[in-house]
C-alpha positions as CSV (number, residue, x, y, z in Angstrom):
1,X,8.1,-5.7,-14.3
2,X,7.8,-4.0,-10.8
3,X,9.5,-0.7,-12.0
4,X,7.5,-0.4,-15.3
5,X,5.6,2.8,-15.4
6,X,1.6,2.2,-15.2
7,X,-0.3,3.6,-18.2
8,X,-1.5,6.7,-16.1
9,X,-0.3,7.8,-12.6
10,X,-2.6,7.9,-9.4
11,X,-2.2,11.2,-7.5
12,X,-3.2,10.9,-4.0
13,X,-3.1,13.0,-0.7
14,X,-1.8,10.0,1.5
15,X,0.0,11.9,4.2
16,X,-2.0,15.1,4.4
17,X,-4.5,17.1,2.4
18,X,-2.0,19.3,0.9
19,X,0.7,16.8,0.5
20,X,0.2,15.0,-2.9
21,X,2.1,11.7,-4.0
22,X,2.3,10.5,-7.2
23,X,2.1,6.8,-7.5
24,X,3.0,5.1,-11.0
25,X,4.4,1.9,-10.5
26,X,3.3,-1.2,-8.7
27,X,6.2,-1.4,-6.4
28,X,5.3,2.5,-5.4
29,X,1.7,1.3,-4.7
30,X,2.9,-1.6,-2.7
31,X,5.2,0.5,-0.5
32,X,2.4,3.2,0.0
33,X,-0.3,0.4,1.3
34,X,2.1,-1.0,3.5
35,X,4.0,1.9,5.1
36,X,1.5,4.9,5.0
37,X,-2.0,3.6,4.6
38,X,-4.7,4.9,7.0
39,X,-6.5,1.4,7.2
40,X,-5.0,-1.6,8.8
41,X,-8.0,-4.1,8.0
42,X,-9.8,-3.6,4.7
43,X,-10.8,-5.9,2.0
44,X,-9.7,-4.0,-1.1
45,X,-6.5,-3.1,0.5
46,X,-5.8,-6.7,1.2
47,X,-6.9,-7.5,-2.5
48,X,-4.7,-4.7,-3.8
49,X,-1.7,-6.0,-2.1
50,X,-2.4,-9.4,-3.5
51,X,-2.8,-8.1,-6.9
52,X,0.3,-6.0,-6.6
53,X,2.3,-9.4,-5.3
54,X,0.9,-11.1,-8.5
55,X,2.3,-8.5,-10.7
56,X,5.5,-8.3,-9.2
57,X,5.7,-12.2,-9.8
58,X,4.4,-11.8,-13.4
59,X,1.2,-13.3,-13.1
60,X,-0.9,-10.1,-13.7
61,X,-0.4,-6.7,-15.4
62,X,0.7,-3.6,-14.0
63,X,-2.7,-2.2,-15.2
64,X,-4.5,-4.8,-12.6
65,X,-2.4,-3.4,-10.1
66,X,-3.5,0.1,-10.9
67,X,-6.9,-0.6,-10.7
68,X,-6.9,-2.5,-7.6
69,X,-4.8,0.4,-5.9
70,X,-7.4,2.8,-7.1
71,X,-10.2,0.8,-5.3
72,X,-8.2,0.6,-2.2
73,X,-7.7,4.4,-2.6
74,X,-11.6,5.0,-2.7
75,X,-12.1,2.3,0.5
76,X,-9.5,4.5,2.5
77,X,-11.3,7.6,1.4
78,X,-7.8,9.0,0.1
79,X,-8.3,12.2,-1.7
80,X,-7.4,11.8,-5.4
81,X,-6.3,14.4,-7.8
82,X,-8.1,13.7,-11.0
83,X,-6.6,15.1,-14.4
């Protein structure tokens, strides 16, 4: 379940404005939020991490994780590449 690809990847500039990272699984989103996130304390970040944990344990869908991740990206004002 953790490695299942999302319906649509989320491409963000996490480390620097010119360095785009493609996030397309719940596990990749979790790693990004734990390892590289610009915010430490943020309500939508905490929610997204909780949703990812639920997806990994089979309680929610990968799409739930994707949407929660996008909310956390917006909260942190991380640039997103729109298709």
